[in-house]
C-alpha positions as CSV (number, residue, x, y, z in Angstrom):
1,M,8.4,-73.8,7.6
2,T,10.1,-70.3,7.7
3,L,8.7,-67.5,5.7
4,S,10.6,-64.4,4.6
5,R,8.8,-61.1,5.2
6,R,8.1,-60.8,1.4
7,R,6.6,-64.3,1.3
8,F,4.6,-63.7,4.5
9,L,3.1,-60.5,3.2
10,A,2.2,-62.2,-0.1
11,I,0.4,-65.0,1.8
12,S,-1.3,-62.5,4.1
13,A,-2.5,-60.5,1.1
14,A,-3.9,-63.5,-0.7
15,M,-5.6,-65.0,2.4
16,L,-6.8,-61.8,4.0
17,G,-8.2,-60.7,0.7
18,A,-10.1,-63.9,0.3
19,G,-13.3,-61.9,-0.2
20,P,-17.0,-62.4,0.4
21,A,-18.4,-65.8,1.5
22,R,-21.3,-65.4,-0.9
23,S,-21.6,-64.2,-4.5
24,A,-22.5,-60.6,-5.2
25,A,-22.6,-58.1,-8.0
26,T,-19.3,-56.7,-9.2
27,P,-18.2,-54.1,-6.5
28,A,-16.1,-51.0,-6.8
29,R,-12.6,-51.8,-5.7
30,W,-9.3,-50.0,-5.1
31,R,-5.9,-51.5,-4.4
32,G,-2.8,-49.5,-3.5
33,V,-0.5,-48.5,-0.7
34,A,-1.5,-46.3,2.3
35,L,0.5,-45.6,5.5
36,G,3.3,-47.9,4.2
37,A,1.0,-50.9,3.8
38,E,-0.7,-52.7,1.0
39,A,-4.4,-51.6,1.1
40,E,-7.7,-52.5,-0.5
41,I,-11.2,-51.1,-0.3
42,T,-14.2,-53.0,-1.7
43,I,-17.7,-51.4,-1.8
44,H,-21.0,-52.9,-3.0
45,G,-24.0,-50.9,-4.0
46,P,-25.2,-47.9,-6.0
47,G,-22.9,-45.0,-5.9
48,A,-19.9,-47.1,-4.9
49,E,-17.5,-45.5,-7.3
50,R,-18.2,-42.0,-5.9
51,A,-17.9,-43.4,-2.4
52,L,-14.6,-44.9,-3.3
53,A,-13.2,-41.6,-4.4
54,E,-14.3,-40.1,-1.1
55,A,-12.7,-43.0,0.7
56,L,-9.4,-42.4,-1.0
57,A,-9.5,-38.7,0.0
58,L,-10.1,-39.8,3.6
59,V,-7.1,-42.1,3.5
60,R,-4.8,-39.4,2.2
61,A,-6.1,-37.0,4.9
62,V,-5.2,-39.5,7.5
63,E,-1.7,-40.0,5.9
64,A,-1.3,-36.2,6.1
65,E,-1.8,-36.4,9.8
66,F,0.1,-39.6,10.8
67,S,2.5,-40.8,8.2
68,L,6.2,-41.1,9.2
69,Y,7.0,-41.4,5.4
70,D,5.8,-37.8,4.7
71,P,8.1,-35.1,6.2
72,G,5.2,-32.6,6.0
73,S,2.7,-34.7,8.0
74,A,1.5,-33.4,11.3
75,L,3.3,-36.3,13.1
76,S,6.6,-35.5,11.3
77,R,6.3,-31.9,12.3
78,L,5.6,-32.8,15.9
79,N,8.6,-35.1,16.0
80,R,10.9,-32.3,14.7
81,A,9.5,-29.5,16.8
82,G,8.5,-31.3,20.0
83,R,5.1,-29.5,20.0
84,L,2.1,-29.2,17.8
85,A,-1.4,-27.6,17.8
86,P,-3.3,-30.8,16.9
87,S,-6.2,-31.1,14.6
88,P,-9.4,-32.7,16.0
89,T,-8.4,-35.9,14.1
90,F,-4.9,-35.9,15.7
91,A,-6.4,-35.2,19.2
92,E,-8.9,-38.1,18.7
93,L,-6.0,-40.5,18.0
94,L,-4.1,-39.3,21.0
95,G,-7.2,-40.2,23.1
96,L,-7.3,-43.7,21.7
97,V,-3.6,-44.1,22.4
98,D,-4.1,-43.0,26.0
99,R,-6.9,-45.7,26.4
100,V,-4.9,-48.6,25.0
101,H,-1.7,-47.6,26.7
102,A,-3.5,-47.7,30.1
103,A,-5.4,-50.9,29.2
104,T,-2.2,-52.7,28.2
105,G,-0.2,-51.6,31.3
106,G,2.1,-49.5,29.0
107,A,2.8,-52.3,26.5
108,F,1.4,-50.2,23.8
109,D,3.5,-47.0,23.7
110,P,4.1,-44.8,20.6
111,T,7.2,-43.2,22.2
112,V,9.3,-46.2,21.1
113,Q,10.2,-44.3,17.9
114,P,13.7,-43.3,19.2
115,L,14.4,-47.0,19.9
116,W,13.4,-47.8,16.3
117,E,15.8,-45.1,15.0
118,A,18.6,-46.2,17.3
119,L,18.3,-49.8,16.1
120,A,18.2,-48.7,12.5
121,R,21.4,-46.8,12.9
122,G,23.1,-49.5,15.0
123,G,23.7,-47.0,17.8
124,S,23.4,-47.2,21.5
125,L,19.9,-47.8,23.0
126,G,20.7,-46.0,26.3
127,P,19.6,-42.5,25.3
128,A,16.7,-43.8,23.3
129,R,15.5,-45.8,26.3
130,A,15.6,-42.7,28.4
131,A,13.2,-40.9,26.0
132,V,10.5,-43.6,26.1
133,G,7.4,-43.0,28.2
134,W,3.9,-42.0,27.1
135,E,3.3,-40.3,30.5
136,R,5.7,-37.6,29.4
137,V,3.6,-36.6,26.4
138,R,1.4,-33.6,27.4
139,L,-1.9,-32.5,25.8
140,G,-3.4,-29.3,27.0
141,G,-4.0,-25.7,26.1
142,G,-4.6,-26.6,22.5
143,E,-1.1,-28.1,22.1
144,V,0.6,-31.5,22.4
145,R,4.1,-31.4,23.7
146,L,6.8,-34.1,23.8
147,G,9.4,-34.7,26.5
148,A,13.1,-34.1,25.8
149,G,14.4,-36.5,23.1
150,Q,11.0,-38.0,22.4
151,A,9.4,-38.9,19.1
152,L,6.2,-40.8,18.3
153,T,5.3,-43.5,15.9
154,F,1.6,-44.3,15.2
155,N,2.5,-47.3,13.0
156,G,0.7,-49.5,15.6
157,I,-2.6,-47.7,15.3
158,A,-2.8,-45.3,12.3
159,Q,-3.7,-48.1,9.8
160,G,-6.6,-49.2,12.0
161,F,-7.6,-45.5,12.5
162,A,-7.7,-45.0,8.7
163,T,-9.7,-48.2,8.2
164,D,-12.3,-46.9,10.7
165,A,-12.5,-43.5,9.1
166,V,-13.4,-45.1,5.7
167,A,-15.8,-47.7,7.2
168,D,-17.6,-45.0,9.3
169,M,-18.0,-42.8,6.2
170,L,-19.4,-45.7,4.2
171,E,-21.8,-46.7,7.0
172,A,-23.0,-43.0,7.3
173,R,-23.6,-43.0,3.5
174,G,-25.8,-46.0,3.8
175,F,-23.6,-48.7,2.4
176,G,-24.4,-52.1,3.9
177,R,-21.7,-54.2,2.3
178,A,-18.0,-53.2,2.2
179,L,-14.6,-54.5,3.3
180,V,-12.0,-51.9,4.2
181,D,-8.3,-52.9,4.5
182,I,-5.8,-50.1,5.2
183,G,-3.4,-52.6,6.8
184,E,-6.2,-53.8,9.1
185,H,-9.7,-55.0,8.2
186,R,-13.1,-53.8,9.0
187,A,-16.3,-55.2,7.5
188,L,-19.8,-53.8,6.8
189,G,-22.2,-56.6,6.0
190,G,-21.0,-60.0,5.2
191,P,-20.0,-62.6,5.7
192,W,-16.4,-61.9,4.6
193,R,-13.7,-64.5,5.0
194,V,-10.5,-63.2,6.5
195,G,-7.4,-65.4,6.7
196,L,-4.8,-65.7,9.5
197,A,-1.2,-66.4,8.6
198,D,2.0,-66.6,10.7
199,P,5.6,-66.0,9.6
200,V,6.7,-69.3,10.9
201,A,3.7,-71.6,10.9
202,G,2.3,-70.3,7.6
203,Y,-1.5,-70.2,6.8
204,L,-3.5,-71.0,9.9
205,G,-7.2,-70.7,8.8
206,T,-9.9,-68.1,8.4
207,R,-12.2,-65.9,10.4
208,T,-15.6,-64.7,9.3
209,L,-16.5,-61.0,9.7
210,D,-20.0,-59.7,9.4
211,M,-19.7,-56.3,11.2
212,G,-16.5,-55.6,12.9
213,A,-12.7,-55.5,12.6
214,I,-9.7,-57.7,12.8
215,A,-6.0,-56.7,13.1
216,T,-2.9,-58.9,13.2
217,S,0.6,-58.2,14.4
218,S,3.5,-60.6,13.8
219,P,6.7,-59.2,15.4
220,D,9.1,-61.3,13.3
221,A,7.5,-60.3,9.9
222,L,10.0,-57.4,9.9
223,R,13.3,-57.4,11.8
224,L,15.8,-54.8,12.8
225,G,19.0,-56.8,13.3
226,L,18.2,-59.3,16.0
227,E,15.0,-57.5,17.0
228,G,11.4,-57.9,15.8
229,H,9.6,-54.7,14.8
230,I,7.5,-54.6,18.0
231,L,9.7,-53.2,20.8
232,D,8.9,-53.4,24.5
233,P,8.7,-49.8,25.9
234,R,8.9,-51.1,29.4
235,G,12.6,-52.2,29.1
236,G,12.4,-55.7,27.9
237,R,13.4,-56.7,24.4
238,G,11.5,-59.8,23.6
239,T,8.0,-60.6,22.4
240,R,5.9,-63.5,23.7
241,W,4.0,-64.4,20.6
242,S,4.7,-65.0,16.9
243,T,1.3,-63.7,15.9
244,V,-1.5,-61.9,17.7
245,S,-4.8,-61.4,16.0
246,V,-7.5,-59.2,17.6
247,E,-11.2,-59.0,16.7
248,A,-13.1,-55.9,17.8
249,T,-15.8,-53.5,16.9
250,R,-13.2,-50.9,15.9
251,A,-10.1,-51.4,13.7
252,A,-8.0,-48.8,15.6
253,I,-8.6,-50.6,18.9
254,A,-7.8,-54.0,17.3
255,D,-4.6,-52.6,15.7
256,A,-3.2,-51.1,18.9
257,V,-4.2,-54.0,21.1
258,S,-2.7,-56.6,18.7
259,T,0.6,-54.6,18.9
260,G,0.7,-54.3,22.7
261,C,-0.5,-57.9,23.3
262,C,2.6,-59.3,21.5
263,L,4.4,-58.4,24.8
264,L,1.9,-59.8,27.3
265,D,1.1,-63.2,28.7
266,L,-2.3,-64.9,28.6
267,A,-3.4,-63.5,32.0
268,Q,-2.5,-60.0,31.0
269,I,-4.2,-60.3,27.7
270,G,-7.4,-61.5,29.4
271,A,-7.2,-58.4,31.6
272,V,-6.9,-56.1,28.5
273,M,-10.0,-57.7,27.1
274,R,-11.9,-57.0,30.3
275,R,-10.8,-53.3,30.2
276,L,-11.7,-52.8,26.5
277,P,-15.2,-54.1,25.8
278,E,-14.8,-53.4,22.1
279,I,-12.7,-56.6,21.9
280,S,-14.5,-59.9,21.2
281,A,-11.6,-62.3,20.6
282,V,-7.8,-62.7,20.6
283,T,-6.0,-65.4,18.6
284,L,-2.4,-66.1,19.6
285,V,0.3,-68.1,17.9
286,D,3.4,-69.0,19.9
287,A,7.0,-69.5,18.7
288,D,6.3,-73.2,18.1
289,G,3.2,-72.5,15.9
290,N,0.7,-73.5,18.6
291,L,-2.7,-71.7,18.5
292,R,-4.5,-70.2,21.5
293,S,-7.8,-68.4,21.4
294,L,-9.4,-66.1,24.0
295,R,-13.0,-64.9,23.7
296,A,-14.8,-62.2,25.7
């Protein structure tokens, strides 16, 4: 079975939003769009409506930092000017990127944005390839600076970062039961059922979350010409897996690792898990729909 991107997203939304595995009082719930993705926040407990308003304000604050869809965001301004005095939030994300870039041997690299732009235009990839390289991004003296021709995309980590921001706030406010989905999922309390779908194989089953996060990347869910939307910053052009799903304590780590691991083999993914103790499991679907699972 082959799924269009629209159909894949519809199945993912239905399955990933399957909800709690036990009955509960009616929660406060929001559904909308954030950072270019369908999003949903579900909160149980007294004061949930007030917390939901605070959660939405947090999401919009993260968008103001990292959205490529907003020309006034901090990221858009950095890409235009090549330099930026980062906020503490922006600097925190840069630190996470640095960790995952190192742990994945460079497979996760936000400097692929020029490649995206070149593919979208149908232009030559040569100049765009020359601009790729996280090691050329400099942070120091209260400023982040890009190398010549560089631009960043945080589309492989910002959704998880926003998910963590909301979940952390809810946990700090004493909420013991919530499910936050800003493109990636993180649970407080549980159990929550979270489904796994693949663009080719379709619905594959569920995972149960009590406390923790899960993020899924499927390169062929969106294509630019002949290319999937996850591009290899190291010079290759192909991905190894149809779907990668990562379970971890933090959604930002799960988000970034699921992106990078689309480009890695089993041995390399095992090494990533050893380098990042936040990861508890990785589920992989190959091009034929075969399922593989790795556990820490």
